[in-house]
C-alpha beads as a LAMMPS data file, in Angstrom:
LAMMPS data file: protein, C-alpha beads

394 atoms
393 bonds

1 atom types
1 bond types

-500.0 500.0 xlo xhi
-500.0 500.0 ylo yhi
-500.0 500.0 zlo zhi

Masses

1 110.0

Atoms # bond

1 1 1 174.848 307.193 -150.616
2 1 1 177.679 309.116 -148.952
3 1 1 178.033 311.283 -152.071
4 1 1 174.361 312.264 -152.019
5 1 1 174.386 312.942 -148.272
6 1 1 177.440 315.167 -148.540
7 1 1 175.929 317.017 -151.511
8 1 1 172.667 317.715 -149.669
9 1 1 174.532 318.837 -146.558
10 1 1 176.686 321.263 -148.528
11 1 1 173.677 322.614 -150.451
12 1 1 171.956 323.378 -147.141
13 1 1 175.097 325.071 -145.815
14 1 1 175.316 327.240 -148.942
15 1 1 171.644 328.227 -148.830
16 1 1 171.821 329.096 -145.125
17 1 1 174.578 331.561 -145.903
18 1 1 172.416 333.438 -148.449
19 1 1 170.913 335.897 -145.878
20 1 1 174.403 337.127 -145.040
21 1 1 174.885 338.345 -148.639
22 1 1 171.457 339.578 -149.687
23 1 1 172.830 342.388 -151.842
24 1 1 174.801 340.090 -154.121
25 1 1 172.015 337.499 -154.121
26 1 1 169.442 340.057 -155.263
27 1 1 171.619 340.816 -158.296
28 1 1 171.008 337.270 -159.533
29 1 1 167.329 337.098 -158.572
30 1 1 166.348 340.521 -159.936
31 1 1 168.454 340.108 -163.081
32 1 1 166.887 336.769 -163.969
33 1 1 163.413 338.025 -163.076
34 1 1 163.948 340.819 -165.599
35 1 1 165.189 338.430 -168.293
36 1 1 162.295 336.009 -167.874
37 1 1 159.712 338.789 -167.518
38 1 1 160.751 340.616 -170.693
39 1 1 161.178 337.477 -172.819
40 1 1 157.853 336.036 -171.615
41 1 1 156.043 339.320 -172.286
42 1 1 157.398 339.497 -175.840
43 1 1 156.483 335.885 -176.525
44 1 1 153.003 336.392 -175.057
45 1 1 152.469 339.251 -177.514
46 1 1 153.295 336.962 -180.423
47 1 1 151.129 334.180 -178.961
48 1 1 148.184 336.566 -178.596
49 1 1 148.453 337.816 -182.174
50 1 1 148.725 334.285 -183.564
51 1 1 145.811 333.028 -181.448
52 1 1 143.582 335.895 -182.612
53 1 1 144.256 335.316 -186.307
54 1 1 144.159 331.527 -186.101
55 1 1 140.791 331.652 -184.356
56 1 1 139.401 333.535 -187.347
57 1 1 137.584 331.337 -189.798
58 1 1 136.179 327.844 -190.159
59 1 1 137.390 324.677 -191.924
60 1 1 134.036 324.702 -193.744
61 1 1 134.785 328.017 -195.446
62 1 1 137.175 328.995 -198.223
63 1 1 138.360 332.401 -199.354
64 1 1 139.132 333.271 -202.966
65 1 1 141.553 336.084 -203.870
66 1 1 142.995 337.433 -207.079
67 1 1 146.046 335.406 -208.070
68 1 1 149.242 336.662 -206.438
69 1 1 147.461 338.739 -203.790
70 1 1 148.768 338.409 -200.249
71 1 1 145.740 340.007 -198.612
72 1 1 142.144 340.988 -199.324
73 1 1 143.139 344.653 -199.574
74 1 1 145.308 344.044 -202.645
75 1 1 142.860 341.642 -204.310
76 1 1 140.065 342.299 -206.833
77 1 1 137.338 339.920 -208.022
78 1 1 134.987 341.055 -210.799
79 1 1 131.246 340.425 -210.678
80 1 1 131.532 337.952 -213.580
81 1 1 134.264 336.039 -211.767
82 1 1 132.094 335.999 -208.639
83 1 1 129.337 334.219 -210.572
84 1 1 131.788 331.563 -211.784
85 1 1 133.061 331.040 -208.223
86 1 1 129.530 330.600 -206.878
87 1 1 128.896 327.841 -209.424
88 1 1 132.083 325.899 -208.660
89 1 1 132.091 322.309 -207.444
90 1 1 131.816 321.810 -203.681
91 1 1 129.933 325.052 -202.878
92 1 1 127.112 324.518 -200.359
93 1 1 123.578 325.669 -201.128
94 1 1 121.180 327.459 -198.803
95 1 1 117.559 326.543 -198.150
96 1 1 116.567 328.764 -201.068
97 1 1 118.826 326.774 -203.397
98 1 1 121.278 329.624 -203.872
99 1 1 125.021 329.218 -203.386
100 1 1 126.308 330.167 -199.947
101 1 1 128.889 332.682 -201.158
102 1 1 129.622 336.225 -200.099
103 1 1 131.414 338.775 -202.231
104 1 1 133.137 341.154 -199.808
105 1 1 134.910 344.478 -200.151
106 1 1 137.762 345.608 -197.890
107 1 1 138.276 349.350 -197.546
108 1 1 140.288 351.546 -195.189
109 1 1 138.921 354.287 -192.979
110 1 1 140.885 356.565 -190.662
111 1 1 139.943 356.960 -187.019
112 1 1 141.902 358.337 -184.025
113 1 1 143.223 355.766 -181.569
114 1 1 142.073 356.094 -177.957
115 1 1 145.570 355.712 -176.490
116 1 1 147.556 358.053 -178.722
117 1 1 144.776 360.223 -180.237
118 1 1 146.600 359.891 -183.577
119 1 1 144.842 358.759 -186.754
120 1 1 145.192 355.115 -187.726
121 1 1 143.622 352.756 -190.238
122 1 1 140.610 350.618 -189.434
123 1 1 139.343 347.922 -191.816
124 1 1 135.878 348.530 -193.257
125 1 1 134.359 345.307 -194.601
126 1 1 131.454 345.447 -197.019
127 1 1 129.260 342.359 -196.526
128 1 1 125.791 341.216 -197.470
129 1 1 123.221 338.961 -195.861
130 1 1 125.166 335.857 -196.917
131 1 1 128.241 337.154 -195.084
132 1 1 126.329 337.152 -191.788
133 1 1 124.549 333.862 -192.504
134 1 1 127.857 332.067 -193.155
135 1 1 129.382 333.352 -189.917
136 1 1 127.193 332.172 -187.006
137 1 1 129.927 333.289 -184.597
138 1 1 129.169 336.936 -185.437
139 1 1 126.554 338.271 -183.026
140 1 1 125.159 341.775 -182.481
141 1 1 125.773 342.604 -178.803
142 1 1 124.500 346.180 -178.812
143 1 1 122.146 348.046 -181.120
144 1 1 121.023 346.397 -184.358
145 1 1 122.411 345.223 -187.730
146 1 1 122.816 347.759 -190.525
147 1 1 120.023 348.071 -193.097
148 1 1 120.902 347.373 -196.751
149 1 1 121.103 350.506 -198.873
150 1 1 121.794 352.831 -195.947
151 1 1 125.093 354.318 -194.817
152 1 1 125.126 352.461 -191.507
153 1 1 127.946 350.731 -189.646
154 1 1 128.251 347.920 -187.127
155 1 1 131.491 347.941 -185.138
156 1 1 133.577 345.051 -183.787
157 1 1 134.016 345.119 -180.008
158 1 1 137.813 345.421 -180.250
159 1 1 137.577 348.241 -182.783
160 1 1 135.253 350.010 -180.337
161 1 1 137.908 349.627 -177.604
162 1 1 140.729 350.900 -179.804
163 1 1 139.190 353.803 -181.728
164 1 1 137.430 357.027 -180.769
165 1 1 133.893 357.824 -181.873
166 1 1 132.561 354.390 -182.797
167 1 1 129.908 354.127 -180.071
168 1 1 126.355 353.176 -181.045
169 1 1 124.432 356.339 -181.928
170 1 1 127.478 358.283 -183.102
171 1 1 128.077 359.487 -186.659
172 1 1 131.348 358.893 -188.480
173 1 1 132.608 360.865 -191.456
174 1 1 134.315 358.652 -194.026
175 1 1 135.415 359.973 -197.422
176 1 1 133.169 363.010 -197.075
177 1 1 130.023 361.009 -196.230
178 1 1 128.249 360.560 -192.909
179 1 1 127.842 356.986 -191.637
180 1 1 125.685 356.170 -188.611
181 1 1 126.954 353.621 -186.081
182 1 1 123.916 351.418 -185.358
183 1 1 125.372 348.339 -183.669
184 1 1 128.299 346.514 -182.094
185 1 1 129.190 342.873 -182.800
186 1 1 131.384 340.184 -181.283
187 1 1 132.990 337.285 -183.124
188 1 1 134.501 334.889 -180.566
189 1 1 137.575 337.091 -180.128
190 1 1 138.808 336.749 -183.720
191 1 1 140.290 339.301 -186.120
192 1 1 136.877 340.457 -187.385
193 1 1 136.309 342.174 -184.030
194 1 1 138.922 344.742 -185.130
195 1 1 136.809 345.696 -188.159
196 1 1 133.735 347.791 -188.921
197 1 1 131.119 346.266 -191.245
198 1 1 128.837 348.003 -193.741
199 1 1 126.403 346.930 -196.447
200 1 1 128.304 345.706 -199.525
201 1 1 126.075 347.496 -202.027
202 1 1 126.296 350.792 -200.172
203 1 1 130.080 350.474 -199.891
204 1 1 130.446 349.767 -203.619
205 1 1 128.342 352.818 -204.448
206 1 1 130.016 355.152 -201.942
207 1 1 133.555 354.132 -202.894
208 1 1 132.824 353.614 -206.610
209 1 1 133.908 350.012 -206.664
210 1 1 132.374 347.592 -209.167
211 1 1 133.643 344.333 -207.779
212 1 1 134.869 342.598 -204.649
213 1 1 138.091 342.178 -202.718
214 1 1 137.401 338.513 -202.035
215 1 1 134.797 335.776 -202.181
216 1 1 133.946 333.830 -199.038
217 1 1 132.396 330.448 -199.804
218 1 1 130.680 327.875 -197.597
219 1 1 131.818 324.367 -198.543
220 1 1 129.559 321.349 -198.528
221 1 1 132.062 319.805 -196.106
222 1 1 135.739 320.404 -195.285
223 1 1 136.820 317.542 -197.568
224 1 1 135.259 319.386 -200.525
225 1 1 138.012 322.033 -200.411
226 1 1 140.358 320.268 -202.856
227 1 1 137.621 319.749 -205.444
228 1 1 136.533 323.377 -205.074
229 1 1 140.094 324.649 -205.432
230 1 1 140.848 322.433 -208.426
231 1 1 137.707 323.539 -210.263
232 1 1 138.682 327.200 -209.907
233 1 1 142.401 326.935 -210.648
234 1 1 141.657 324.864 -213.755
235 1 1 139.128 327.385 -215.099
236 1 1 140.757 329.569 -217.825
237 1 1 138.378 332.458 -216.980
238 1 1 139.959 332.821 -213.547
239 1 1 143.371 333.581 -212.136
240 1 1 142.766 333.160 -208.425
241 1 1 144.293 331.844 -205.220
242 1 1 142.061 329.601 -203.124
243 1 1 142.753 329.151 -199.423
244 1 1 141.008 327.629 -196.475
245 1 1 139.781 330.559 -194.366
246 1 1 141.776 329.481 -191.300
247 1 1 144.897 329.045 -193.433
248 1 1 144.495 332.544 -194.887
249 1 1 144.212 334.334 -191.546
250 1 1 146.989 332.235 -190.002
251 1 1 149.301 333.326 -192.815
252 1 1 148.657 336.980 -191.928
253 1 1 150.522 336.507 -188.615
254 1 1 153.688 334.921 -190.019
255 1 1 155.667 338.099 -190.671
256 1 1 154.683 339.485 -187.262
257 1 1 155.705 336.217 -185.594
258 1 1 159.084 336.276 -187.359
259 1 1 159.739 339.851 -186.219
260 1 1 158.849 338.991 -182.629
261 1 1 160.992 335.860 -182.847
262 1 1 164.037 337.896 -183.882
263 1 1 163.310 340.491 -181.188
264 1 1 162.958 337.809 -178.498
265 1 1 166.228 336.192 -179.598
266 1 1 168.211 339.449 -179.609
267 1 1 166.768 340.736 -176.330
268 1 1 167.073 337.311 -174.710
269 1 1 170.743 336.978 -175.677
270 1 1 171.648 340.490 -174.501
271 1 1 169.795 340.236 -171.194
272 1 1 170.824 336.616 -170.732
273 1 1 174.511 337.494 -171.072
274 1 1 174.054 340.272 -168.538
275 1 1 172.395 337.855 -166.130
276 1 1 175.136 335.253 -166.660
277 1 1 177.871 337.769 -165.844
278 1 1 175.923 338.964 -162.811
279 1 1 175.557 335.380 -161.595
280 1 1 179.233 334.662 -162.268
281 1 1 180.318 337.718 -160.308
282 1 1 177.999 336.904 -157.419
283 1 1 178.956 333.239 -157.250
284 1 1 182.683 333.994 -157.556
285 1 1 182.300 336.446 -154.652
286 1 1 180.406 333.850 -152.634
287 1 1 183.082 331.242 -153.269
288 1 1 185.869 333.689 -152.404
289 1 1 184.145 334.631 -149.139
290 1 1 183.901 330.972 -148.161
291 1 1 187.377 329.904 -149.256
292 1 1 188.417 328.703 -145.799
293 1 1 185.017 327.100 -145.157
294 1 1 185.171 325.126 -148.426
295 1 1 188.787 324.114 -147.799
296 1 1 187.839 322.877 -144.329
297 1 1 184.993 320.821 -145.747
298 1 1 187.343 319.378 -148.361
299 1 1 189.799 318.467 -145.571
300 1 1 186.952 316.713 -143.736
301 1 1 186.308 314.489 -146.748
302 1 1 183.899 316.432 -148.995
303 1 1 184.916 315.662 -152.571
304 1 1 185.443 318.162 -155.389
305 1 1 182.390 316.894 -157.288
306 1 1 180.274 317.517 -154.175
307 1 1 181.475 321.139 -154.067
308 1 1 180.694 321.560 -157.780
309 1 1 177.163 320.200 -157.480
310 1 1 176.410 322.176 -154.343
311 1 1 177.612 325.480 -155.846
312 1 1 175.671 324.910 -159.076
313 1 1 172.593 323.934 -157.045
314 1 1 172.819 327.216 -155.113
315 1 1 173.008 329.254 -158.331
316 1 1 170.126 327.343 -159.912
317 1 1 167.969 327.745 -156.790
318 1 1 168.414 331.503 -156.977
319 1 1 167.724 331.314 -160.729
320 1 1 164.545 329.350 -160.049
321 1 1 163.386 332.056 -157.652
322 1 1 164.202 334.822 -160.136
323 1 1 162.492 332.961 -162.979
324 1 1 159.358 332.405 -160.914
325 1 1 159.177 336.094 -159.995
326 1 1 159.680 337.134 -163.626
327 1 1 157.091 334.673 -164.956
328 1 1 154.475 335.599 -162.363
329 1 1 155.150 339.282 -162.973
330 1 1 154.651 338.840 -166.734
331 1 1 151.402 336.963 -166.089
332 1 1 150.106 339.573 -163.638
333 1 1 150.890 342.593 -165.812
334 1 1 150.469 341.326 -169.372
335 1 1 148.132 338.339 -169.571
336 1 1 144.896 339.551 -171.166
337 1 1 146.304 343.037 -171.850
338 1 1 144.758 344.251 -175.123
339 1 1 146.762 346.197 -177.695
340 1 1 146.566 346.812 -181.409
341 1 1 149.201 346.620 -184.090
342 1 1 149.432 346.892 -187.840
343 1 1 148.210 343.783 -189.575
344 1 1 148.096 342.856 -193.252
345 1 1 147.038 345.842 -195.345
346 1 1 148.347 348.364 -192.791
347 1 1 145.173 348.242 -190.697
348 1 1 144.966 347.866 -186.949
349 1 1 144.397 344.388 -185.521
350 1 1 143.541 344.265 -181.815
351 1 1 144.610 341.264 -179.755
352 1 1 145.309 340.293 -176.155
353 1 1 148.631 339.100 -174.716
354 1 1 148.541 335.390 -173.845
355 1 1 150.922 334.230 -171.098
356 1 1 150.422 330.493 -171.514
357 1 1 151.737 327.687 -169.271
358 1 1 154.108 326.763 -172.087
359 1 1 155.646 330.242 -172.077
360 1 1 156.042 330.149 -168.289
361 1 1 157.821 326.787 -168.528
362 1 1 160.076 328.146 -171.294
363 1 1 160.947 331.110 -169.077
364 1 1 161.820 328.830 -166.161
365 1 1 164.013 326.654 -168.391
366 1 1 165.820 329.769 -169.645
367 1 1 166.325 330.971 -166.078
368 1 1 167.705 327.621 -164.913
369 1 1 170.057 327.467 -167.906
370 1 1 171.432 330.928 -167.121
371 1 1 171.757 329.920 -163.458
372 1 1 173.672 326.794 -164.446
373 1 1 176.127 328.792 -166.544
374 1 1 176.514 331.348 -163.767
375 1 1 177.300 328.688 -161.188
376 1 1 179.406 326.229 -163.180
377 1 1 182.704 328.135 -163.442
378 1 1 182.746 329.369 -159.827
379 1 1 181.941 325.792 -158.799
380 1 1 184.872 324.518 -160.824
381 1 1 187.136 327.063 -159.166
382 1 1 185.929 326.029 -155.723
383 1 1 186.590 322.364 -156.458
384 1 1 190.122 323.038 -157.733
385 1 1 191.261 325.084 -154.724
386 1 1 194.312 323.632 -153.040
387 1 1 193.294 322.811 -149.477
388 1 1 196.629 323.736 -147.871
389 1 1 196.871 327.087 -149.662
390 1 1 193.257 327.973 -148.791
391 1 1 193.726 327.122 -145.104
392 1 1 196.956 329.163 -144.887
393 1 1 194.999 332.140 -146.298
394 1 1 192.999 332.169 -143.068

Bonds

1 1 1 2
2 1 2 3
3 1 3 4
4 1 4 5
5 1 5 6
6 1 6 7
7 1 7 8
8 1 8 9
9 1 9 10
10 1 10 11
11 1 11 12
12 1 12 13
13 1 13 14
14 1 14 15
15 1 15 16
16 1 16 17
17 1 17 18
18 1 18 19
19 1 19 20
20 1 20 21
21 1 21 22
22 1 22 23
23 1 23 24
24 1 24 25
25 1 25 26
26 1 26 27
27 1 27 28
28 1 28 29
29 1 29 30
30 1 30 31
31 1 31 32
32 1 32 33
33 1 33 34
34 1 34 35
35 1 35 36
36 1 36 37
37 1 37 38
38 1 38 39
39 1 39 40
40 1 40 41
41 1 41 42
42 1 42 43
43 1 43 44
44 1 44 45
45 1 45 46
46 1 46 47
47 1 47 48
48 1 48 49
49 1 49 50
50 1 50 51
51 1 51 52
52 1 52 53
53 1 53 54
54 1 54 55
55 1 55 56
56 1 56 57
57 1 57 58
58 1 58 59
59 1 59 60
60 1 60 61
61 1 61 62
62 1 62 63
63 1 63 64
64 1 64 65
65 1 65 66
66 1 66 67
67 1 67 68
68 1 68 69
69 1 69 70
70 1 70 71
71 1 71 72
72 1 72 73
73 1 73 74
74 1 74 75
75 1 75 76
76 1 76 77
77 1 77 78
78 1 78 79
79 1 79 80
80 1 80 81
81 1 81 82
82 1 82 83
83 1 83 84
84 1 84 85
85 1 85 86
86 1 86 87
87 1 87 88
88 1 88 89
89 1 89 90
90 1 90 91
91 1 91 92
92 1 92 93
93 1 93 94
94 1 94 95
95 1 95 96
96 1 96 97
97 1 97 98
98 1 98 99
99 1 99 100
100 1 100 101
101 1 101 102
102 1 102 103
103 1 103 104
104 1 104 105
105 1 105 106
106 1 106 107
107 1 107 108
108 1 108 109
109 1 109 110
110 1 110 111
111 1 111 112
112 1 112 113
113 1 113 114
114 1 114 115
115 1 115 116
116 1 116 117
117 1 117 118
118 1 118 119
119 1 119 120
120 1 120 121
121 1 121 122
122 1 122 123
123 1 123 124
124 1 124 125
125 1 125 126
126 1 126 127
127 1 127 128
128 1 128 129
129 1 129 130
130 1 130 131
131 1 131 132
132 1 132 133
133 1 133 134
134 1 134 135
135 1 135 136
136 1 136 137
137 1 137 138
138 1 138 139
139 1 139 140
140 1 140 141
141 1 141 142
142 1 142 143
143 1 143 144
144 1 144 145
145 1 145 146
146 1 146 147
147 1 147 148
148 1 148 149
149 1 149 150
150 1 150 151
151 1 151 152
152 1 152 153
153 1 153 154
154 1 154 155
155 1 155 156
156 1 156 157
157 1 157 158
158 1 158 159
159 1 159 160
160 1 160 161
161 1 161 162
162 1 162 163
163 1 163 164
164 1 164 165
165 1 165 166
166 1 166 167
167 1 167 168
168 1 168 169
169 1 169 170
170 1 170 171
171 1 171 172
172 1 172 173
173 1 173 174
174 1 174 175
175 1 175 176
176 1 176 177
177 1 177 178
178 1 178 179
179 1 179 180
180 1 180 181
181 1 181 182
182 1 182 183
183 1 183 184
184 1 184 185
185 1 185 186
186 1 186 187
187 1 187 188
188 1 188 189
189 1 189 190
190 1 190 191
191 1 191 192
192 1 192 193
193 1 193 194
194 1 194 195
195 1 195 196
196 1 196 197
197 1 197 198
198 1 198 199
199 1 199 200
200 1 200 201
201 1 201 202
202 1 202 203
203 1 203 204
204 1 204 205
205 1 205 206
206 1 206 207
207 1 207 208
208 1 208 209
209 1 209 210
210 1 210 211
211 1 211 212
212 1 212 213
213 1 213 214
214 1 214 215
215 1 215 216
216 1 216 217
217 1 217 218
218 1 218 219
219 1 219 220
220 1 220 221
221 1 221 222
222 1 222 223
223 1 223 224
224 1 224 225
225 1 225 226
226 1 226 227
227 1 227 228
228 1 228 229
229 1 229 230
230 1 230 231
231 1 231 232
232 1 232 233
233 1 233 234
234 1 234 235
235 1 235 236
236 1 236 237
237 1 237 238
238 1 238 239
239 1 239 240
240 1 240 241
241 1 241 242
242 1 242 243
243 1 243 244
244 1 244 245
245 1 245 246
246 1 246 247
247 1 247 248
248 1 248 249
249 1 249 250
250 1 250 251
251 1 251 252
252 1 252 253
253 1 253 254
254 1 254 255
255 1 255 256
256 1 256 257
257 1 257 258
258 1 258 259
259 1 259 260
260 1 260 261
261 1 261 262
262 1 262 263
263 1 263 264
264 1 264 265
265 1 265 266
266 1 266 267
267 1 267 268
268 1 268 269
269 1 269 270
270 1 270 271
271 1 271 272
272 1 272 273
273 1 273 274
274 1 274 275
275 1 275 276
276 1 276 277
277 1 277 278
278 1 278 279
279 1 279 280
280 1 280 281
281 1 281 282
282 1 282 283
283 1 283 284
284 1 284 285
285 1 285 286
286 1 286 287
287 1 287 288
288 1 288 289
289 1 289 290
290 1 290 291
291 1 291 292
292 1 292 293
293 1 293 294
294 1 294 295
295 1 295 296
296 1 296 297
297 1 297 298
298 1 298 299
299 1 299 300
300 1 300 301
301 1 301 302
302 1 302 303
303 1 303 304
304 1 304 305
305 1 305 306
306 1 306 307
307 1 307 308
308 1 308 309
309 1 309 310
310 1 310 311
311 1 311 312
312 1 312 313
313 1 313 314
314 1 314 315
315 1 315 316
316 1 316 317
317 1 317 318
318 1 318 319
319 1 319 320
320 1 320 321
321 1 321 322
322 1 322 323
323 1 323 324
324 1 324 325
325 1 325 326
326 1 326 327
327 1 327 328
328 1 328 329
329 1 329 330
330 1 330 331
331 1 331 332
332 1 332 333
333 1 333 334
334 1 334 335
335 1 335 336
336 1 336 337
337 1 337 338
338 1 338 339
339 1 339 340
340 1 340 341
341 1 341 342
342 1 342 343
343 1 343 344
344 1 344 345
345 1 345 346
346 1 346 347
347 1 347 348
348 1 348 349
349 1 349 350
350 1 350 351
351 1 351 352
352 1 352 353
353 1 353 354
354 1 354 355
355 1 355 356
356 1 356 357
357 1 357 358
358 1 358 359
359 1 359 360
360 1 360 361
361 1 361 362
362 1 362 363
363 1 363 364
364 1 364 365
365 1 365 366
366 1 366 367
367 1 367 368
368 1 368 369
369 1 369 370
370 1 370 371
371 1 371 372
372 1 372 373
373 1 373 374
374 1 374 375
375 1 375 376
376 1 376 377
377 1 377 378
378 1 378 379
379 1 379 380
380 1 380 381
381 1 381 382
382 1 382 383
383 1 383 384
384 1 384 385
385 1 385 386
386 1 386 387
387 1 387 388
388 1 388 389
389 1 389 390
390 1 390 391
391 1 391 392
392 1 392 393
393 1 393 394
């Protein structure tokens, strides 16, 4: 009981002395706010990208690619193969008795970005009626759907935000042809909102393609996936990869997540070391300025362990304040901020930063850890001071 009372008393004494050394204190608070803010912002970028891609798709749908392809852009499915895929086991049927399958074509068009005014790639997806029917999450929010056989485009809401000249009523030149923008669609915030969609037949004719990039298939139920996959991989007429749609789009974020992970680690270590040294310097200065005060308290019966805990508690309190400022700053400036980056196939994928409660907690833990390291060694020095020598220094 005496130990706890002495510890609390010394913590209060240390904290009351903070206003007398605001300059040094701000070094810790601002430094840790910067560390937590930058690390949280980088992690929120990765979280936003992952959330966007993982929200794309349904467990009831499967995507079929050419064997060995890592994306739709590098895949090719012939018309004959498409027929075999439609007839595979586990494929759901529509009210008309036809297989719910959509052969789709992924192409690249160049459009200038709004922010930089430089040309960048936007995904153009050729789809048919089945492609819309299988995706109830896709809704036209402005204008109308494109008409089959015509060079018309509907634009995802995020593509509209990122690129110039995709407003309803405008005309876009792609590969020497004029395409009319007739509508805008939303898709529950997923990756398709970064695309523009056109009629599959028109796209095949305009780009002289005689097949598909992928086949999207509606399954009878999620548990039918294994039977569907086995029937295709065992068919000697096909050499294909079969993935659940959610699994496919989630895989597209892995390389990006790894890059961000490395960046967060490197930046976190560099800035963390800087914050540790700043905290060490500040706490050593604070201990040196209170040498006589600490020695007096030790002479009055305050133990060395009490001094250690109180000094560490002071450093961690300042770290907690800095971490809170950094986390709140990251949330205020970055949460919901929409950007675009290169996705699979070198096309732009738009997503929003996500500063989640988990990231804020991680930032606070990092801040407290740095504060602990910054306070431990000065605390040890304070506890080891010889009382007589310290008092004579007065």
